[in-house]
C-alpha positions, 0 to 999 in steps of 0.5 A: 390286313386283307387277303382275298382269294377268288377264282375257284371252282368246279372243273373237270380233269384236265381242265384249267384255273386261275386263282387270284389273291388280292392284298391289302393293309400291307406292304405287299411288295415287301412280302413273299407270297405263298399258295397253300392248299388243304384237302379234307383230312389232310394236312395243309401243304405248300403249293407254291412260293413266289419271292417279294419281287417275283424274281423267285419262284418255287413249286411242291414236286406234284404241281411242277409243270402244271401250276405257275405262280406269279405276281403284280406288284402295282396291283398288290395281287398274286396268281396261281395259274393251274393247268392239267387239273387232276381230282386229287388237286381238290382242296381249299387253296389259301394265299399266305404272305410271309416275312419275318415275324409277319405271316398273313392268311386269307380266308380261302376258295374251294377248287373241285376237280371232277367229271 
């Protein structure tokens, strides 16, 4: 099982980034997918959720209206489009695959929002 995140980097406040998470080794289309983040000294927090079919999504309140989660089951990939980024969005962002009794994590990609 592998989840490989990419797309992080340094961006100025107000800018945008698109994170990707490529999955392999399991039946991607059977899993709900989540993006989490963890800032230094803080607990890991849920950023966004998408159901296995992509028909349902949800976001943590601070991300609503700024972030969009999507998935392409043909490419075994989940995305996180992040707009209007703020310094407080600086964190390591992790991809997570979840279904009953199964929980997989990627290694993370760093997002830094700074001028």
